[in-house]
N, C-alpha and C positions, 0 to 999 in steps of 0.2 A: 170113557164111561166111569172109570174109577174115580176120577176127579169130581165128576158130577155127583156120584154117590156120596163122596166125602163131604162136599159142600152141603148137600141135602141133610145129611146126618147132623152136621153142626147146627143148621137152622132148626131142625126138629128138637135138638137138645135145648136150644134157646127158647123155643116156643113152649116146651114142656116146663121149663123153669119159670118162665114168666106167667104161665097160666095155671101152674100147679096140676098139670095133667101128665099122662104117660101115653102119648100116641106114638105109633110107629109109622114110618113112611118108607115107600120104596118106589122104584120105577118099574114099569112094565115095558121093558125094552123090546123093540121089534127084533125078530130073528135076523133080519137084514137091515142094517142102518142105511138110510138114504143120505144123499149129500146134504140135504137141509137138516137132517138129524145131527150131522157133524158140525154144521155151520153155526147153529144156535146153542145157547146154554140152557139145557133142559132144566138144570137145577134152579136157574133164576125164574123160570116159568112156574115151577112147582113151589118155589119159595113165595111167590105171590099169594098162593093159597094159604101158606103158613102165616104170612103177614095178616091176612084176613082173619084167621083164627085168633091171633094175638089182639087184633083190634076189637073183636067181639068180646073176648074174655076181659079186656081191660076197660070196657065201656061201663060196666056196672057189676055189682055182686051177682045179681040175677042172671045176667048174660054170661058171667064166668061159669055159673052152674050149667048152663046149656052146652058149653063146649065139652063137658065131661061125657057127653053122648058119643063123641068122636073117639074111636078106639084105634083106627088106622086110616091111612090114606095111600092111594096108589096113583101115581102120575103116569099116564100113557100118552099116546099120540094118535091123532085122528085128523081127518080132513075138516072137521067142524068141532069147535070147542064145546065141551059139555062138562057138567058137574052133576053128580048124583050121590045122595046119601041114603044108604040102606043098612040097617042093622049095625050102625056104628062105623061103617066103612064108607069113606068118601072115595069115589072113583072120578078122577079128574082127567079129562082128555085135552091135551094141549094142541092148539092149532097155532102153528108158527106165525102166521100173519095176523092173528087177532090182537087187538089193542085193549088197553085198560084191563088186563087180566086180574089185577089185584082188586079193583072195584067190582068186577064181574063176580069174583069169588066172595067178596064182602056182602054184596047184595044177595047172593044165593044163600049164604049162611044166615043172614038176618031173617030171611023169609022161610028157611027150612029147618032151623033148630028149635 
């Protein structure tokens, strides 16, 4: 988990620099890790969301302004992938078997910012 937290922190720093924002990110780790939670890289799934944030902010000056709405993001785990933005907080639920997470996140941000 420490390695996953470190990788996520590095990508958050990269996103903040590229977008001129100051978001925080964290994992909402389950109290009991399952085998699949150990098998996959949680940070890579969460970094798909950060990639989408960078894509939005780099697409135009107006779009860059929209990402300033994001204050923090939390990556958790669920049986079904989901994204929600409320009061500047993005709640991202990772589904291990879901595909195209980066584009899922990008579509969500484009439609909800």
